[in-house]
PDB file of N, CA, C and O in Angstrom:
ATOM      1  N   MET A   1      32.498 -15.230 -25.454  1.00  0.00           N
ATOM      2  CA  MET A   1      33.499 -15.300 -24.641  1.00  0.00           C
ATOM      3  C   MET A   1      32.816 -15.569 -22.804  1.00  0.00           C
ATOM      4  O   MET A   1      32.367 -14.794 -21.959  1.00  0.00           O
ATOM      5  N   ASP A   2      33.020 -16.836 -22.836  1.00  0.00           N
ATOM      6  CA  ASP A   2      32.754 -17.386 -21.471  1.00  0.00           C
ATOM      7  C   ASP A   2      33.602 -16.833 -20.375  1.00  0.00           C
ATOM      8  O   ASP A   2      33.218 -16.257 -19.358  1.00  0.00           O
ATOM      9  N   ASP A   3      34.959 -17.135 -20.795  1.00  0.00           N
ATOM     10  CA  ASP A   3      35.829 -16.804 -19.284  1.00  0.00           C
ATOM     11  C   ASP A   3      35.598 -15.428 -19.043  1.00  0.00           C
ATOM     12  O   ASP A   3      35.069 -14.657 -19.844  1.00  0.00           O
ATOM     13  N   HIS A   4      36.075 -15.104 -17.741  1.00  0.00           N
ATOM     14  CA  HIS A   4      35.882 -13.664 -16.909  1.00  0.00           C
ATOM     15  C   HIS A   4      37.192 -13.284 -17.284  1.00  0.00           C
ATOM     16  O   HIS A   4      38.127 -14.080 -17.208  1.00  0.00           O
ATOM     17  N   ASP A   5      37.369 -11.692 -17.830  1.00  0.00           N
ATOM     18  CA  ASP A   5      38.289 -11.111 -17.511  1.00  0.00           C
ATOM     19  C   ASP A   5      38.696 -10.149 -16.646  1.00  0.00           C
ATOM     20  O   ASP A   5      38.308  -8.989 -16.784  1.00  0.00           O
ATOM     21  N   ASP A   6      39.611 -10.563 -15.554  1.00  0.00           N
ATOM     22  CA  ASP A   6      39.789  -9.937 -14.294  1.00  0.00           C
ATOM     23  C   ASP A   6      40.451  -7.970 -14.439  1.00  0.00           C
ATOM     24  O   ASP A   6      40.441  -7.020 -13.656  1.00  0.00           O
ATOM     25  N   GLN A   7      40.902  -8.155 -15.747  1.00  0.00           N
ATOM     26  CA  GLN A   7      41.583  -7.015 -16.334  1.00  0.00           C
ATOM     27  C   GLN A   7      40.325  -5.801 -16.682  1.00  0.00           C
ATOM     28  O   GLN A   7      40.473  -4.619 -16.373  1.00  0.00           O
ATOM     29  N   HIS A   8      39.294  -6.249 -17.260  1.00  0.00           N
ATOM     30  CA  HIS A   8      38.424  -5.183 -17.826  1.00  0.00           C
ATOM     31  C   HIS A   8      36.970  -5.529 -17.222  1.00  0.00           C
ATOM     32  O   HIS A   8      36.363  -6.492 -17.694  1.00  0.00           O
ATOM     33  N   VAL A   9      36.433  -4.807 -16.248  1.00  0.00           N
ATOM     34  CA  VAL A   9      35.006  -5.192 -15.619  1.00  0.00           C
ATOM     35  C   VAL A   9      34.159  -4.233 -15.951  1.00  0.00           C
ATOM     36  O   VAL A   9      34.434  -3.052 -15.737  1.00  0.00           O
ATOM     37  N   ASP A  10      32.905  -4.657 -16.575  1.00  0.00           N
ATOM     38  CA  ASP A  10      31.684  -4.105 -16.996  1.00  0.00           C
ATOM     39  C   ASP A  10      31.181  -3.220 -15.853  1.00  0.00           C
ATOM     40  O   ASP A  10      31.627  -3.169 -14.706  1.00  0.00           O
ATOM     41  N   ALA A  11      30.124  -2.508 -16.410  1.00  0.00           N
ATOM     42  CA  ALA A  11      29.210  -1.903 -15.298  1.00  0.00           C
ATOM     43  C   ALA A  11      28.248  -2.578 -14.575  1.00  0.00           C
ATOM     44  O   ALA A  11      27.754  -2.232 -13.501  1.00  0.00           O
ATOM     45  N   ASP A  12      27.898  -4.035 -15.545  1.00  0.00           N
ATOM     46  CA  ASP A  12      26.809  -4.919 -14.801  1.00  0.00           C
ATOM     47  C   ASP A  12      27.570  -6.239 -14.328  1.00  0.00           C
ATOM     48  O   ASP A  12      26.955  -7.225 -13.921  1.00  0.00           O
ATOM     49  N   ASP A  13      29.020  -6.169 -14.418  1.00  0.00           N
ATOM     50  CA  ASP A  13      29.675  -7.314 -13.944  1.00  0.00           C
ATOM     51  C   ASP A  13      29.873  -7.541 -12.488  1.00  0.00           C
ATOM     52  O   ASP A  13      30.550  -8.525 -12.189  1.00  0.00           O
ATOM     53  N   SER A  14      29.275  -6.605 -11.279  1.00  0.00           N
ATOM     54  CA  SER A  14      29.550  -6.760  -9.764  1.00  0.00           C
ATOM     55  C   SER A  14      29.179  -7.956  -9.555  1.00  0.00           C
ATOM     56  O   SER A  14      29.591  -8.289  -8.444  1.00  0.00           O
ATOM     57  N   GLU A  15      28.508  -8.931 -10.142  1.00  0.00           N
ATOM     58  CA  GLU A  15      28.380 -10.589  -9.267  1.00  0.00           C
ATOM     59  C   GLU A  15      29.934 -10.944  -9.637  1.00  0.00           C
ATOM     60  O   GLU A  15      30.397 -11.774  -8.855  1.00  0.00           O
ATOM     61  N   HIS A  16      30.716 -10.569 -10.505  1.00  0.00           N
ATOM     62  CA  HIS A  16      31.833 -11.221 -10.225  1.00  0.00           C
ATOM     63  C   HIS A  16      33.272 -10.832  -9.472  1.00  0.00           C
ATOM     64  O   HIS A  16      34.300 -11.464  -9.231  1.00  0.00           O
ATOM     65  N   LEU A  17      32.831  -9.506  -9.229  1.00  0.00           N
ATOM     66  CA  LEU A  17      34.181  -8.897  -8.106  1.00  0.00           C
ATOM     67  C   LEU A  17      33.794  -9.594  -7.009  1.00  0.00           C
ATOM     68  O   LEU A  17      32.712 -10.180  -6.986  1.00  0.00           O
ATOM     69  N   ASP A  18      34.686  -9.601  -5.934  1.00  0.00           N
ATOM     70  CA  ASP A  18      34.887  -9.863  -4.665  1.00  0.00           C
ATOM     71  C   ASP A  18      34.358  -8.348  -3.783  1.00  0.00           C
ATOM     72  O   ASP A  18      35.070  -7.378  -3.519  1.00  0.00           O
ATOM     73  N   VAL A  19      32.958  -8.534  -3.473  1.00  0.00           N
ATOM     74  CA  VAL A  19      32.618  -7.716  -3.047  1.00  0.00           C
ATOM     75  C   VAL A  19      31.136  -7.954  -2.174  1.00  0.00           C
ATOM     76  O   VAL A  19      30.155  -8.485  -2.696  1.00  0.00           O
ATOM     77  N   ASP A  20      31.162  -7.537  -0.970  1.00  0.00           N
ATOM     78  CA  ASP A  20      29.519  -7.898  -0.139  1.00  0.00           C
ATOM     79  C   ASP A  20      28.592  -7.766  -0.150  1.00  0.00           C
ATOM     80  O   ASP A  20      28.104  -7.266   0.863  1.00  0.00           O
ATOM     81  N   GLN A  21      27.722  -8.102  -1.249  1.00  0.00           N
ATOM     82  CA  GLN A  21      26.882  -7.903  -2.153  1.00  0.00           C
ATOM     83  C   GLN A  21      25.730  -6.897  -1.499  1.00  0.00           C
ATOM     84  O   GLN A  21      25.176  -5.969  -2.089  1.00  0.00           O
ATOM     85  N   ASP A  22      25.501  -7.350  -0.041  1.00  0.00           N
ATOM     86  CA  ASP A  22      24.525  -6.491   0.453  1.00  0.00           C
ATOM     87  C   ASP A  22      25.623  -5.222   0.926  1.00  0.00           C
ATOM     88  O   ASP A  22      25.144  -4.093   0.820  1.00  0.00           O
ATOM     89  N   GLU A  23      26.729  -5.289   1.321  1.00  0.00           N
ATOM     90  CA  GLU A  23      27.582  -3.951   1.883  1.00  0.00           C
ATOM     91  C   GLU A  23      27.261  -2.728   0.187  1.00  0.00           C
ATOM     92  O   GLU A  23      27.130  -1.504   0.206  1.00  0.00           O
ATOM     93  N   TYR A  24      27.235  -3.365  -0.663  1.00  0.00           N
ATOM     94  CA  TYR A  24      27.321  -2.888  -2.000  1.00  0.00           C
ATOM     95  C   TYR A  24      26.147  -2.111  -2.304  1.00  0.00           C
ATOM     96  O   TYR A  24      26.170  -0.988  -2.807  1.00  0.00           O
ATOM     97  N   ALA A  25      24.816  -2.951  -1.878  1.00  0.00           N
ATOM     98  CA  ALA A  25      23.443  -2.517  -2.115  1.00  0.00           C
ATOM     99  C   ALA A  25      23.307  -1.251  -1.082  1.00  0.00           C
ATOM    100  O   ALA A  25      22.678  -0.268  -1.473  1.00  0.00           O
ATOM    101  N   GLU A  26      23.898  -1.254   0.259  1.00  0.00           N
ATOM    102  CA  GLU A  26      23.919  -0.115   0.978  1.00  0.00           C
ATOM    103  C   GLU A  26      24.747   1.163   0.507  1.00  0.00           C
ATOM    104  O   GLU A  26      24.427   2.350   0.451  1.00  0.00           O
ATOM    105  N   MET A  27      26.106   0.388   0.141  1.00  0.00           N
ATOM    106  CA  MET A  27      26.333   2.277  -0.113  1.00  0.00           C
ATOM    107  C   MET A  27      25.716   2.525  -1.849  1.00  0.00           C
ATOM    108  O   MET A  27      25.837   3.618  -2.402  1.00  0.00           O
ATOM    109  N   ASP A  28      25.145   1.467  -2.448  1.00  0.00           N
ATOM    110  CA  ASP A  28      24.616   2.283  -3.212  1.00  0.00           C
ATOM    111  C   ASP A  28      23.656   3.057  -3.177  1.00  0.00           C
ATOM    112  O   ASP A  28      23.538   3.902  -4.065  1.00  0.00           O
ATOM    113  N   ASP A  29      22.730   2.961  -2.139  1.00  0.00           N
ATOM    114  CA  ASP A  29      21.582   3.566  -1.510  1.00  0.00           C
ATOM    115  C   ASP A  29      22.000   4.951  -0.333  1.00  0.00           C
ATOM    116  O   ASP A  29      21.228   5.504   0.450  1.00  0.00           O
ATOM    117  N   HIS A  30      23.223   5.183  -0.520  1.00  0.00           N
ATOM    118  CA  HIS A  30      23.477   6.367   0.769  1.00  0.00           C
ATOM    119  C   HIS A  30      23.167   7.417  -0.186  1.00  0.00           C
ATOM    120  O   HIS A  30      23.586   7.727  -1.301  1.00  0.00           O
ATOM    121  N   THR A  31      22.128   7.946   0.772  1.00  0.00           N
ATOM    122  CA  THR A  31      21.577   9.397   0.560  1.00  0.00           C
ATOM    123  C   THR A  31      21.582  10.763   1.715  1.00  0.00           C
ATOM    124  O   THR A  31      20.810  11.719   1.648  1.00  0.00           O
ATOM    125  N   ASP A  32      22.476  10.598   2.583  1.00  0.00           N
ATOM    126  CA  ASP A  32      22.339  11.559   3.365  1.00  0.00           C
ATOM    127  C   ASP A  32      23.455  12.227   3.383  1.00  0.00           C
ATOM    128  O   ASP A  32      24.380  11.544   2.941  1.00  0.00           O
ATOM    129  N   ASP A  33      23.841  13.552   3.792  1.00  0.00           N
ATOM    130  CA  ASP A  33      24.745  14.758   3.592  1.00  0.00           C
ATOM    131  C   ASP A  33      25.898  14.655   4.344  1.00  0.00           C
ATOM    132  O   ASP A  33      26.834  15.450   4.431  1.00  0.00           O
ATOM    133  N   ILE A  34      25.692  13.364   4.991  1.00  0.00           N
ATOM    134  CA  ILE A  34      26.653  13.536   6.462  1.00  0.00           C
ATOM    135  C   ILE A  34      28.274  13.117   5.744  1.00  0.00           C
ATOM    136  O   ILE A  34      28.293  11.923   5.448  1.00  0.00           O
ATOM    137  N   HIS A  35      29.263  13.660   5.499  1.00  0.00           N
ATOM    138  CA  HIS A  35      30.539  13.026   5.136  1.00  0.00           C
ATOM    139  C   HIS A  35      31.741  12.857   5.975  1.00  0.00           C
ATOM    140  O   HIS A  35      32.878  12.700   5.530  1.00  0.00           O
ATOM    141  N   GLY A  36      31.386  12.903   7.305  1.00  0.00           N
ATOM    142  CA  GLY A  36      32.602  12.902   8.148  1.00  0.00           C
ATOM    143  C   GLY A  36      33.669  13.899   8.546  1.00  0.00           C
ATOM    144  O   GLY A  36      34.658  13.686   9.247  1.00  0.00           O
ATOM    145  N   HIS A  37      33.164  15.384   7.785  1.00  0.00           N
ATOM    146  CA  HIS A  37      33.819  16.603   8.047  1.00  0.00           C
ATOM    147  C   HIS A  37      33.127  17.675   8.281  1.00  0.00           C
ATOM    148  O   HIS A  37      31.913  17.555   8.119  1.00  0.00           O
ATOM    149  N   GLU A  38      33.553  18.773   8.641  1.00  0.00           N
ATOM    150  CA  GLU A  38      32.619  20.537   8.653  1.00  0.00           C
ATOM    151  C   GLU A  38      32.817  21.124   7.477  1.00  0.00           C
ATOM    152  O   GLU A  38      33.879  21.341   6.892  1.00  0.00           O
ATOM    153  N   ALA A  39      31.616  21.391   7.139  1.00  0.00           N
ATOM    154  CA  ALA A  39      31.681  22.121   5.903  1.00  0.00           C
ATOM    155  C   ALA A  39      32.332  24.065   6.245  1.00  0.00           C
ATOM    156  O   ALA A  39      31.939  25.010   6.929  1.00  0.00           O
ATOM    157  N   VAL A  40      33.475  23.798   5.295  1.00  0.00           N
ATOM    158  CA  VAL A  40      34.293  25.131   5.801  1.00  0.00           C
ATOM    159  C   VAL A  40      33.933  26.287   4.498  1.00  0.00           C
ATOM    160  O   VAL A  40      33.374  26.087   3.420  1.00  0.00           O
ATOM    161  N   GLU A  41      34.567  27.698   5.161  1.00  0.00           N
ATOM    162  CA  GLU A  41      34.301  28.414   3.643  1.00  0.00           C
ATOM    163  C   GLU A  41      35.571  28.204   2.581  1.00  0.00           C
ATOM    164  O   GLU A  41      36.718  27.867   2.876  1.00  0.00           O
ATOM    165  N   MET A  42      35.240  28.386   1.772  1.00  0.00           N
ATOM    166  CA  MET A  42      36.666  28.449   0.663  1.00  0.00           C
ATOM    167  C   MET A  42      36.676  29.969   0.515  1.00  0.00           C
ATOM    168  O   MET A  42      35.782  30.813   0.586  1.00  0.00           O
ATOM    169  N   ASP A  43      38.154  30.042   0.258  1.00  0.00           N
ATOM    170  CA  ASP A  43      38.944  31.255  -0.158  1.00  0.00           C
ATOM    171  C   ASP A  43      38.564  31.557  -1.685  1.00  0.00           C
ATOM    172  O   ASP A  43      38.283  32.620  -2.237  1.00  0.00           O
ATOM    173  N   ARG A  44      38.677  29.940  -2.289  1.00  0.00           N
ATOM    174  CA  ARG A  44      38.214  30.310  -3.463  1.00  0.00           C
ATOM    175  C   ARG A  44      37.379  30.899  -4.286  1.00  0.00           C
ATOM    176  O   ARG A  44      36.297  30.395  -3.985  1.00  0.00           O
ATOM    177  N   VAL A  45      37.229  31.524  -4.993  1.00  0.00           N
ATOM    178  CA  VAL A  45      36.611  32.400  -5.848  1.00  0.00           C
ATOM    179  C   VAL A  45      36.152  32.204  -7.474  1.00  0.00           C
ATOM    180  O   VAL A  45      36.964  32.521  -8.344  1.00  0.00           O
ATOM    181  N   THR A  46      34.893  31.700  -7.825  1.00  0.00           N
ATOM    182  CA  THR A  46      35.300  31.296  -9.539  1.00  0.00           C
ATOM    183  C   THR A  46      35.339  32.329 -10.244  1.00  0.00           C
ATOM    184  O   THR A  46      35.002  33.423  -9.790  1.00  0.00           O
ATOM    185  N   SER A  47      35.798  32.138 -11.592  1.00  0.00           N
ATOM    186  CA  SER A  47      36.115  33.160 -12.788  1.00  0.00           C
ATOM    187  C   SER A  47      35.101  34.285 -12.500  1.00  0.00           C
ATOM    188  O   SER A  47      35.450  35.337 -11.965  1.00  0.00           O
ATOM    189  N   PRO A  48      34.119  34.086 -12.790  1.00  0.00           N
ATOM    190  CA  PRO A  48      32.857  35.288 -13.318  1.00  0.00           C
ATOM    191  C   PRO A  48      32.655  36.188 -11.830  1.00  0.00           C
ATOM    192  O   PRO A  48      32.053  37.257 -11.924  1.00  0.00           O
ATOM    193  N   MET A  49      32.988  35.899 -10.933  1.00  0.00           N
ATOM    194  CA  MET A  49      33.112  36.488  -9.511  1.00  0.00           C
ATOM    195  C   MET A  49      34.290  37.174  -9.337  1.00  0.00           C
ATOM    196  O   MET A  49      34.145  38.005  -8.441  1.00  0.00           O
ATOM    197  N   GLN A  50      35.487  37.184  -9.849  1.00  0.00           N
ATOM    198  CA  GLN A  50      36.679  37.928 -10.060  1.00  0.00           C
ATOM    199  C   GLN A  50      36.803  38.936 -10.799  1.00  0.00           C
ATOM    200  O   GLN A  50      36.692  38.971 -12.025  1.00  0.00           O
ATOM    201  N   GLU A  51      37.194  40.359  -9.601  1.00  0.00           N
ATOM    202  CA  GLU A  51      37.695  41.156  -9.938  1.00  0.00           C
ATOM    203  C   GLU A  51      38.813  41.366 -10.810  1.00  0.00           C
ATOM    204  O   GLU A  51      39.887  40.874 -10.464  1.00  0.00           O
ATOM    205  N   PHE A  52      38.726  42.212 -12.215  1.00  0.00           N
ATOM    206  CA  PHE A  52      39.996  42.326 -13.004  1.00  0.00           C
ATOM    207  C   PHE A  52      40.533  43.357 -13.297  1.00  0.00           C
ATOM    208  O   PHE A  52      39.724  44.073 -12.706  1.00  0.00           O
ATOM    209  N   SER A  53      41.270  44.095 -13.744  1.00  0.00           N
ATOM    210  CA  SER A  53      42.232  45.184 -13.863  1.00  0.00           C
ATOM    211  C   SER A  53      42.124  45.435 -15.292  1.00  0.00           C
ATOM    212  O   SER A  53      42.184  44.369 -15.906  1.00  0.00           O
ATOM    213  N   SER A  54      41.993  46.402 -16.017  1.00  0.00           N
ATOM    214  CA  SER A  54      42.015  47.283 -17.313  1.00  0.00           C
ATOM    215  C   SER A  54      43.330  46.251 -18.022  1.00  0.00           C
ATOM    216  O   SER A  54      43.323  45.574 -19.050  1.00  0.00           O
ATOM    217  N   SER A  55      44.261  46.445 -17.128  1.00  0.00           N
ATOM    218  CA  SER A  55      45.874  45.748 -18.050  1.00  0.00           C
ATOM    219  C   SER A  55      45.468  44.466 -18.095  1.00  0.00           C
ATOM    220  O   SER A  55      46.051  43.901 -19.020  1.00  0.00           O
ATOM    221  N   GLN A  56      44.688  43.701 -17.482  1.00  0.00           N
ATOM    222  CA  GLN A  56      44.159  42.059 -17.918  1.00  0.00           C
ATOM    223  C   GLN A  56      43.286  42.316 -19.172  1.00  0.00           C
ATOM    224  O   GLN A  56      43.618  41.840 -20.258  1.00  0.00           O
ATOM    225  N   VAL A  57      42.346  42.952 -19.047  1.00  0.00           N
ATOM    226  CA  VAL A  57      41.474  43.098 -20.329  1.00  0.00           C
ATOM    227  C   VAL A  57      42.263  43.523 -21.634  1.00  0.00           C
ATOM    228  O   VAL A  57      42.120  43.094 -22.779  1.00  0.00           O
ATOM    229  N   GLY A  58      43.274  44.635 -21.073  1.00  0.00           N
ATOM    230  CA  GLY A  58      43.846  44.317 -22.211  1.00  0.00           C
ATOM    231  C   GLY A  58      44.979  43.414 -22.645  1.00  0.00           C
ATOM    232  O   GLY A  58      45.443  43.529 -23.780  1.00  0.00           O
ATOM    233  N   ILE A  59      45.473  42.464 -21.734  1.00  0.00           N
ATOM    234  CA  ILE A  59      46.456  41.246 -22.531  1.00  0.00           C
ATOM    235  C   ILE A  59      45.120  40.325 -22.916  1.00  0.00           C
ATOM    236  O   ILE A  59      45.225  39.985 -24.095  1.00  0.00           O
ATOM    237  N   GLY A  60      43.862  39.794 -22.293  1.00  0.00           N
ATOM    238  CA  GLY A  60      43.312  39.400 -22.753  1.00  0.00           C
ATOM    239  C   GLY A  60      42.720  39.828 -24.546  1.00  0.00           C
ATOM    240  O   GLY A  60      42.478  38.976 -25.401  1.00  0.00           O
ATOM    241  N   LEU A  61      42.637  40.869 -24.680  1.00  0.00           N
ATOM    242  CA  LEU A  61      42.102  41.478 -26.170  1.00  0.00           C
ATOM    243  C   LEU A  61      42.983  41.380 -26.985  1.00  0.00           C
ATOM    244  O   LEU A  61      42.662  41.202 -28.160  1.00  0.00           O
ATOM    245  N   ALA A  62      44.501  41.474 -26.580  1.00  0.00           N
ATOM    246  CA  ALA A  62      45.953  40.988 -27.366  1.00  0.00           C
ATOM    247  C   ALA A  62      45.818  39.454 -27.734  1.00  0.00           C
ATOM    248  O   ALA A  62      46.161  38.850 -28.751  1.00  0.00           O
ATOM    249  N   VAL A  63      45.350  39.126 -26.846  1.00  0.00           N
ATOM    250  CA  VAL A  63      45.278  37.114 -26.941  1.00  0.00           C
ATOM    251  C   VAL A  63      44.460  36.696 -28.108  1.00  0.00           C
ATOM    252  O   VAL A  63      44.630  35.904 -29.035  1.00  0.00           O
ATOM    253  N   LEU A  64      43.504  37.512 -27.734  1.00  0.00           N
ATOM    254  CA  LEU A  64      42.111  37.513 -28.604  1.00  0.00           C
ATOM    255  C   LEU A  64      42.575  37.679 -30.213  1.00  0.00           C
ATOM    256  O   LEU A  64      42.465  36.886 -31.148  1.00  0.00           O
ATOM    257  N   VAL A  65      43.165  39.092 -30.147  1.00  0.00           N
ATOM    258  CA  VAL A  65      43.419  39.601 -31.605  1.00  0.00           C
ATOM    259  C   VAL A  65      44.557  38.452 -32.570  1.00  0.00           C
ATOM    260  O   VAL A  65      44.358  37.987 -33.692  1.00  0.00           O
ATOM    261  N   VAL A  66      45.895  38.219 -31.540  1.00  0.00           N
ATOM    262  CA  VAL A  66      46.620  37.524 -31.864  1.00  0.00           C
ATOM    263  C   VAL A  66      45.865  35.934 -32.668  1.00  0.00           C
ATOM    264  O   VAL A  66      46.069  35.452 -33.782  1.00  0.00           O
ATOM    265  N   GLY A  67      45.124  35.556 -31.733  1.00  0.00           N
ATOM    266  CA  GLY A  67      44.518  34.012 -31.926  1.00  0.00           C
ATOM    267  C   GLY A  67      44.090  34.382 -33.241  1.00  0.00           C
ATOM    268  O   GLY A  67      44.674  33.890 -34.206  1.00  0.00           O
ATOM    269  N   LEU A  68      42.924  35.373 -33.440  1.00  0.00           N
ATOM    270  CA  LEU A  68      41.993  35.185 -34.649  1.00  0.00           C
ATOM    271  C   LEU A  68      43.181  35.659 -35.817  1.00  0.00           C
ATOM    272  O   LEU A  68      42.951  35.249 -36.954  1.00  0.00           O
ATOM    273  N   ALA A  69      44.058  36.241 -35.686  1.00  0.00           N
ATOM    274  CA  ALA A  69      45.110  36.353 -36.622  1.00  0.00           C
ATOM    275  C   ALA A  69      45.653  35.132 -36.976  1.00  0.00           C
ATOM    276  O   ALA A  69      46.120  35.304 -38.102  1.00  0.00           O
ATOM    277  N   VAL A  70      45.810  34.199 -36.689  1.00  0.00           N
ATOM    278  CA  VAL A  70      46.352  33.183 -36.617  1.00  0.00           C
ATOM    279  C   VAL A  70      45.558  32.015 -37.476  1.00  0.00           C
ATOM    280  O   VAL A  70      45.817  31.380 -38.498  1.00  0.00           O
ATOM    281  N   ALA A  71      44.438  32.060 -36.521  1.00  0.00           N
ATOM    282  CA  ALA A  71      43.255  31.070 -37.558  1.00  0.00           C
ATOM    283  C   ALA A  71      42.430  31.588 -38.528  1.00  0.00           C
ATOM    284  O   ALA A  71      41.535  30.876 -38.984  1.00  0.00           O
ATOM    285  N   PHE A  72      42.635  33.066 -39.038  1.00  0.00           N
ATOM    286  CA  PHE A  72      41.775  33.204 -40.052  1.00  0.00           C
ATOM    287  C   PHE A  72      43.011  33.995 -41.207  1.00  0.00           C
ATOM    288  O   PHE A  72      43.169  33.611 -42.366  1.00  0.00           O
ATOM    289  N   ALA A  73      43.727  35.062 -40.608  1.00  0.00           N
ATOM    290  CA  ALA A  73      44.660  35.379 -41.296  1.00  0.00           C
ATOM    291  C   ALA A  73      46.035  34.897 -42.317  1.00  0.00           C
ATOM    292  O   ALA A  73      46.389  35.197 -43.457  1.00  0.00           O
ATOM    293  N   LEU A  74      46.475  34.160 -41.437  1.00  0.00           N
ATOM    294  CA  LEU A  74      47.482  33.348 -41.803  1.00  0.00           C
ATOM    295  C   LEU A  74      47.125  32.237 -43.034  1.00  0.00           C
ATOM    296  O   LEU A  74      47.899  31.976 -43.955  1.00  0.00           O
ATOM    297  N   PRO A  75      45.851  31.672 -42.855  1.00  0.00           N
ATOM    298  CA  PRO A  75      45.613  30.911 -44.023  1.00  0.00           C
ATOM    299  C   PRO A  75      44.934  31.408 -45.028  1.00  0.00           C
ATOM    300  O   PRO A  75      44.551  30.711 -45.967  1.00  0.00           O
ATOM    301  N   LEU A  76      44.694  32.807 -44.916  1.00  0.00           N
ATOM    302  CA  LEU A  76      44.030  33.300 -46.308  1.00  0.00           C
ATOM    303  C   LEU A  76      45.398  33.925 -46.908  1.00  0.00           C
ATOM    304  O   LEU A  76      45.428  34.182 -48.112  1.00  0.00           O
ATOM    305  N   ILE A  77      46.614  34.195 -46.038  1.00  0.00           N
ATOM    306  CA  ILE A  77      47.797  34.626 -46.433  1.00  0.00           C
ATOM    307  C   ILE A  77      48.156  33.705 -47.574  1.00  0.00           C
ATOM    308  O   ILE A  77      48.253  33.856 -48.791  1.00  0.00           O
ATOM    309  N   ALA A  78      48.358  32.436 -46.523  1.00  0.00           N
ATOM    310  CA  ALA A  78      49.036  31.556 -47.128  1.00  0.00           C
ATOM    311  C   ALA A  78      47.986  30.608 -48.575  1.00  0.00           C
ATOM    312  O   ALA A  78      48.356  29.544 -49.071  1.00  0.00           O
ATOM    313  N   ALA A  79      47.125  31.112 -48.839  1.00  0.00           N
ATOM    314  CA  ALA A  79      46.384  30.323 -49.916  1.00  0.00           C
ATOM    315  C   ALA A  79      46.826  31.381 -51.605  1.00  0.00           C
ATOM    316  O   ALA A  79      46.381  31.018 -52.694  1.00  0.00           O
TER     317      ALA A  79
END
């Protein structure tokens, strides 16, 4: 297949793209950590660091029990 398909571009197909190759190589070598904005502290906390209440633990255990019942008990009953 010698024809170039503009809809599907392979990873090694950059010579067929309408890109300035010098600029493309410069972008590829971008190593500094300056991104044009200041880093700000985020209010977001990942799950292992969040506090949780005992009622949330109870809900989680109830979901676990129902999930185990659906996964194991129902197939045994149906068999």
